[in-house]
N, C-alpha and C positions, 0 to 999 in steps of 0.2 A: 508518658511513663514507659519505662523499659520493662517488658515482660518476656517470659520464655515463649517462643513461637510454637512450641510443641508441648502438649500435655504429657508428662512423663509417668504418671501413675496409671496402673492397670488394675481394675477391680478383679479380685480373685474370688470368684464365686465358689462357695464351699468353705471359705475361711471367714469368709466374711463374718408458723409458724407462723409478726403480724399485728397490725393495728387497724385493719380495714373496717372493723366494726364501727369505728367512730369517724370514718371519712365522710366529708361532705364533698361530693364530686363537683368540680368546677363546671360552670356552664359551657356548653359547646365542645366538650371533650369528645374525641372520636370514640366510637364503640370499640370495645375489646373483642377481637376475633375469638370466637369460642372453639375454634378447631383445636383438638387435643394436641398438647405439646409433648415433646420427648420422642423417643425412638420407638414407642410401642412396646408391648410385652415381649420378653425374650425367654428362651428356655434356660431355666436355672436349676431345675430339680428341687428337691426338698432341702431347704436351708433352715438352720436354727441359729446361725450367727452370720453377721455381715461385718466386713472390715472398713468399708467406706474409703478405701485408699484412693479410688479415682477422684472422688470429690475433694479429698485432701490435696491431691496433686494439682487440681485445677485452681483451688483457692490460693495455694502458694504461688501459682504462676500469674494470677490475674488480680492480685490485690497489692496495695501499698499503704503504708501508714503515713499520714500527713497530719502532724500535730496530734490532736486527740482522736482523729477519725481514721477508720479503715476505709479506703476507697477501692471500688471495684472498677476495673477497666472493661466495662461492657462493650465499648467500641472495638477494642483489640480482640476481645473474646469472640465477638460476632464475626470478625474478619478471619479468624483462624478456623478453617474448616475442620481440621483434626480435633481441635479442642472442643468445638461445638458438637462434633460427633461423639466425643467422649462423654460430654454432659448428657446427651440424649441416650447413650447406652446406659449410663448410670441410672437415669430416670426410668429407663426401660426395665432394669433389674428391680428397682423399687416397685414398679407397676406389677411385676410378676411374683414378687414375694408376698406371702400371706404373713403380715406382722404378728398374727396370733400364734404362729408357729415358732417365732423367735423365743429363745430359751430363758429370757429374764426380763423384768421390767426395764432394766437399764438398756438392753438391746432394743426394746421397743421404743424407748424414749429417744435414743439417738437415731433410730430409723425415721421417726417423725420430725425431729429437729433438723437433721441434715436434709431430709427430703423437702421440708418446707423451705429452707434456705436455698436449696438448689432450684426448686420450682420458681421462687421469686426471681432469681437470676435469669432463668429461662424465659419467664414472662416479660421481664424488662427487655431482654435481647429481642424477643419477638415483636415488641411494641414500639421501641424508641425511634425506629426509622433512621438509624445511623447518626443522629445528632443528639447527644445527651445534654447539651447545654440548656435546652428549654423543657426537658422532659421531667415529669414527676408522676409518681404512681397515683396521685389523687387528681390529676387533670387529664388523665389518659383514658377515662372510661371506668367501667366497673372492674378494676384490676383485681380486687380481692374477692369478688363475687361472681366471677365467670367460671363455670365448671369446665376446666380444660387440663386438669392434672390427674393422672391415674396412679393410685396407690392400692396395692392389694387387689388389683383387678377392678376397682371402683373409681369412676371419674368424679372429681369433686372440685370445690373451690378452695382457695387459700383460707378463707374465713371458716370453712367447714372443718379444716384441719385444726386451726387454732382454737376456735370456739367450741367445736364438737369434740375432737379427740383429746386435745391437750388440756382444755378447761372443763370439759363435760358440762357445758352450759347449754342444755337443750331447750331452754326457753329463749335463747338468743335469736334475734331476727335473722341472723345469717343462716340459720338452719331451716327457716320457713320454706325455702324453695327446694329443699332436699326431697328426693323421692323416698317412698317407704323403704325401698331396698337400700338406698344410700344411708338413710337415717339409721336403719337397723345395724348396718356395718359400722357406722361411726359410734353408735352406742356400745357395741361389743368391744371395739378397740379402746374406747375411753375407759371401759371397766378394767382393761388389762394393762394400760400403759403405766400407771403409777404403783400398782400393787397395794399391799396392805399399808404401806407408809403414807399413802395419800398424796395429794398434789404438792409438788415442790415448786414454790413460786419463783425460785431462781431460774426456772426455764425461761422467764421473760428476758433474761440477759443473754439467752442463747439464740432466740429467733430474731431474724433481721428482715425488715420490711422495705429495704432499699431506700431508706431516708436517713439523713444525717441525724435526726432526732432519735433514731433507734439506738439501742445498745449495739455496739459494733459487731459486724460479722467476725466470727472467731478466725483470726488470721495470724496465728502463731502456732508453732509445733504443738500438737500434731495436726493442726489445721482443720481437721474434721472432728466432730464430737464422737467419742468412743465410749463403749460400755465400760471398759477397764479404766479405772481411775476417774469415773464420771463425777463423783462427788467433788473431787479436787478441781476438776474443770469448771463445774458450776460455781464453786466458791471463787475461783480466780476471775471468772468472767463477771460475776456479780460485784465483786470488790472493784474491778476496773470500771464497771458501769457507774457505780455509786461514787467513785472518786472523781468523776467528771462533773464539774459544776455546770456545764452546758447541757448535758443530757441525762444526768443522774441525780445528784443531790448536792446542795451547797448553799451559799449565802443568797443566791438568786432564786432559790426555791427547789422544788422536786419535780421529777419527770411526770408528764401526763399519764404515764402508765400506772402510777400510784392512784390516780383519780379514776381512770377507766376501769382498772381491775382491782379495786380496793378489796373486794371480797376474797381474792386469791391470797392477798397478804394477811388478811384476817385469818383465813383458814390455815395458812402456813405458820405464821409467827404471832398471831394475836392482834395484829394491826400494822399499819404502815410504819409508824415510828418505831415499833418494836423490830420490824424487819430491817429497817435502816440501821438501827442501833446494833443489831446482831452482825451485819455483814459489811458495814462501812468502817474503814479505818478512822478512828476518832468518834465513832458512833454518830449521834445526832448533833454533836457539838458544831456550832457554826452553820447549821442547816436551818433555813426558813421553811418550816413544815407547813406554813399556812399559805404559801404561794406556789402556784403551778407554773413551771417553765413552759412557754409556748413551744409546741412541737415544731421542729424544723423538718418540713417535708421535702427539702431540696434533695435531689438524687445523690446518693453516695458514690459519685463518680469524680475522677480527677478533672 
């Protein structure tokens, strides 16, 4: 795949996710290194808005659409020192920003969604050892449950972001290993991320766990999730996900996400069928609601 050799976007400070709960790790997979990933915290000052331009530039540079899938060039990204440094600096900014200080629920949502997606990419790059052909996040160790990502000054796991902050499911097993300090931070952020409107289950179309079975990484303009126009982004991503008979909804069945996170769709729309009817072109017509599509854990790489 041809990609830009240099990341072109620069994060302008001041202007400015996940299926691991249900993973059964394969036998013999190597342990995931728990060394914190990213560039460490950086000086950013007091920020109430983030633009996520750096992440947008990187996604536009290292993704390609192939059929119904968005593929990530992890190998090319890992070999581009400048692009990898840009990713680490971006994660360093997110590590340094207190999401509670962001000025709207929309700002907080895109902080966590972009941050989750960026952390997944960084985790794959750290783990795949140069060869993506045989790599999968479910055979590489506890990919979703290793605390090596720092947000708001707190180091956490991918599952703690998704299950704790975005879903506010504090009975989830993924939260059992969290320290009291981490759990308190996650609970505070979970209470702030959705605001008075409550959970929007369309966020499931926004987070990407590096597998072909996931809703695609958002890889069209503006490439990063943004607070401005967020509702339209959610709707476009959700409709694109549900339009895919392989990973969304169709004659072969519906995504595992509807089984795993059924309560989210009940909370949002009253049920799985109601959610699909509201957000899929053609509603539930032609959809086998009684069958679950087997999740494809193949790495989303070319």
